[in-house]
BADO-990530 format. One record per residue (C-alpha): residue in one letter; x negated, y negated, z negated. Coordinates in pm, whole numbers, plus 32768, in hexadecimal, padded with zeros to 4 digits. Layout:
BADO-990530
AXYZ...
//
This chain:
BADO-990530
M97CF2537ABFBK983D2426AB17L980B2503A9E4M96AE2557AA58I965E23DBAA81K96F4239DA929N960924A2A88CI94DF2419A941F952622C3A8C8I9553233DA759L940323FEA765L934522D3A7F0A93DD21FEA6E5S937122F4A5DAV920A2303A662I91F2217BA65FL92882164A504L9194226EA474A906821AAA51BA90EB2069A490C90FD2111A327N8F9F21A2A351R8F162046A3A5G8FC51FB3A282S8F6220B3A189K8E822040A062T8DEF2190A01FP8CF421EDA129V8CD82363A192T8BAF2402A0F5T8B06254CA135S89E82606A080T88F1253FA14AS89A123FCA19CG8A5E22E5A0F5T8A1C22089FCCI8A2C225E9E5ET89C221CD9D0DL88D3229D9C23M88AB22329ABAC876122A79A23D86BE228798D0N85A8218E9902S84AA22689865F84C2233599A7E84BA221B9AA7N836922899B26I83D823E39B63M852E23B09C04Q84B822869CDDQ83D723679D84E84E3247E9DCAI85D023679E57D84BA22DF9F31V8467242D9FC8F85DD249F9FECE8639234BA0A7F84FF2373A181Q857524CEA1EDY86E62465A217P86F422F3A28FK886522ECA27BA885C2326A106H884A2206A00CI8828223F9EA4L884821039DC4A879A21479C89R87B820999B42F86D320D69A26L8762209598D1P874621069761Q87D62282973BN891922189684D897621219791V893F222F9893I8A13233097F9D8B25222B97B8S8B2421D49931L8B732339997DM8C8023559873Q8D20221E98EBF8D2322839A63K8C2921769AD5T8B45227C9B6BR8B5223EC9BCCA89D224379B9EI88EF24059A72V8797246F99F9V877A24759876A86A92524976ER87C5260196FBD88D826DF9783L8A472667974ET8B0326FD9620K8C2527E8965BQ8D1226D095F2E8C8825E99701K8C9426E89811D8DF8274597AEY8E5C25D597C3L8DC725AD991FR8E7326F29993K8FBB267498FEN8F9E255299DDK8F6226209B0AR8DE726029B17A8D2E27389B8BV8BFA27339A99R8ABB27CB9AEDS896C27AB9A1DK881B28459A28M86D628169978I85EA278B9A81A84A1275999B7V83FC274B9853D8372260297F6A826F25B196F1L8264247A9621A80FC23F59623L805D23259511I7F7622179593V7E86213094DFN7D842010953EP7C3F20B995B9E7B821FF9949EN7C5020B39396T7B7D21D89320I7C8622C392D1E7C9823EF93C6M7DB124D69327I7EDC24C09242S7FC825BC91A4R814025D091BDK8168258E9051E808E244E9073I815B23CF9184G828E241090AED81ED23408F9FI81922228907AL82EC221A9103T838A22028FBAG8290210C8F24K81E122098E24L809021C88EDFT8064205A8F3FN7EE520488F7CW7DFB2109905EN7D0E21408F3BE7E1C22238EA3V7E0923098FD5E7C8823118FEBP7B74222E8F8AS7BAF20F29065K7B8F1F78905EV7CA31F3E9165G7DA51ED0905DD7F1A1EEB9046I7FD11FD99138K80C01F499228I818F205092DEV82431FDF942BF8363206A94F2D83F61FFA9639N85601FBE95C3E86101FEB947EN872420C5952AS8632218C95FES8623230F95FCT84BA23049571V853F2254943BQ865423509417Y855A2471943DM847623E2932FR859E23B5923CD862C24FE9271S84DE25D0926EL83FB2518918AM84B5243C9090N8592252C8FC8G86AB242E8FC3E85E123208F40P85E921B68FC4F84D321199095G83C120508FD4K838A1EE98FFCN825D1F2890E8V832E1FA89207Y836D1EBC932CA842B1EC99477Q837D1E1D9596G849A1E189686S83F91EDA97A7I83031FE797F4E82071EE49870G82311E289728V81B31F70966AF80851F739745Q803A1E039717A80641E209593V7F6C1F42958BK7E751E9A966EN7E841D4495ABS7E771DE0944BK7D7A1ECC93B2N7E6E1F3692A3A7F911F7F9389I801320E693D1G810E210E94FEV820C22259531I8251226096A3G82B6236A9799V8193242A9829S81CE23CE998CW81852266993DI802222B898E4T7FDA238E9A06S7EE422D29AE0D7F6B23519C2AM80C222B39BD7R803A21729B48N7F3E212C9C57S7FA721ED9D83E7F7B216C9EDBV8006229C9F8ES8130224AA07BT8269230FA079E8218239AA1C0E80C82429A13AM8181249E9FFFV827A2566A0D9A816625F0A19EQ80B62663A05EL81FC27069FF1N821E27CDA11BD80BE285DA128D806529A6A084K7F5C291C9F8DG7F9F29199E24V7FC327D79D51N7E91275E9C7FM7EBB27219B19A7F1D25A99AD5E7E0924E09A37F7E5023BD993DD7E2A224F9970G7CD421E698DFT7D4620829866V7DDF21219733K7D702234964DV7E5E23679638L7E5F240A94D6K7E53257E9496V7F6D25EB93C9M7F6E270992C0G80A927D9929CN80C8290D91ACT7F5F297E91E5R7E0628E79188E7DCB28B59306A7E2C275593ABY7E87272D9515K7ED126239625P800C262696ECY7F7F26E39819Q807327AD98E1Q7FD628FF986EY8009289F9700I816F281D973DY81BC296C97EED813C2A4896D1G81B3296F95BER8062291C9523Y80AA27B0954EP81BE277A9455L827C263094D3F833B269995F3R84AB2691965FQ858A27009788I85ED263898AFY87432675992FM87F126109A6FI8969260D9A5BI8A7625D19B70A8BE225B19B66S8C3625C69CD4A8CDC26A69DDDG8C13279C9E99G8B8427269FEDS8B5725C89F5EL8A1824F69F5DE89F225319DEDH89F0269E9E2BG88F926719F44F880525BD9E6AF883326A39D48S87D627C69E34F86AA270F9E9EV862826B49D4AT864E28299CCES85B628AE9E0EF844E29259E39N83CE27E19ECFG849C270E9DCDQ83FD27CF9CBAK82A127B49D54L82D126449D6CI831426409BFBM81E026FD9BBDK811725DD9C5AT819D24EF9B54G80FC259A9A30V823F262899A5M828227A29999P838A280A9AA5A849228FC9A2FV84492A0A9B31M82E729F89B8CH81CC2A749AABP807929A29A9DQ7F332A3D9B0BV7E702A9899CCV7D1F29F799B6Q7C2429BA98AFL7C67284B9836G7B65283B9723E7C6C27899644
//
């Protein structure tokens, strides 16, 4: 009898100790649909990922995703320095980066979630309508410095503007169009996406480089609530092709053919619009975590349908082919 009482006392003490430890734990228990995590995202994709976060949190009220939007290099550094377990960037990790994370007991999972286009925007009073890849490269390297060298124009000197000198848009232009040459003196960083818009709106001679989701009118001027957005995702209707913000002019770009195209989803999908890049979501977290839950949502049918609404081309959905007249 005394032994039984002693065993009961030990069991009760263990339960009390375990409860006390759980109350004092600094790491809250998370599931695939609950808890709190930090997501680091390339600021070029803020419009896209904020929509995904809003809808996910609406559907799972116990889930909290704290997003930070930074230049791509800072985002990747945060993953490699173990400051976050989830990122969204414009490239996959290298083999060396993945090996390093796995060596430090991080289960790495990456997937392309969309194809983004880089749009070129100018002031509506600028008469230019289209530009070639070669001309863009020559503007970036300072070989072309006046709009009159592109087409007959009285606008004057060309001023090309980016959001941030460390952004993925700058990296893309450097890698794809400049053949290792340095930027010319006519290239400026505005410090923010909105700064690019303001520079173009205020200067007839400015040309801005920006992710296509930022010029989609539905994204910049949307008054649709998250609840209405969820209802739209859950119906069986298709997604209408995104229209562009009319406060700036979006240029057609000529690739390897004589034809020039605007960054509509159909032309991003079939490759006729030449300035495009992939978007990756990368997580380094155990299965069953909130990172995995959000990853599964973004790559699901509804998550991809939501990306379609932003003007970007989702990875696993095809656009409806229509005659655009472009």
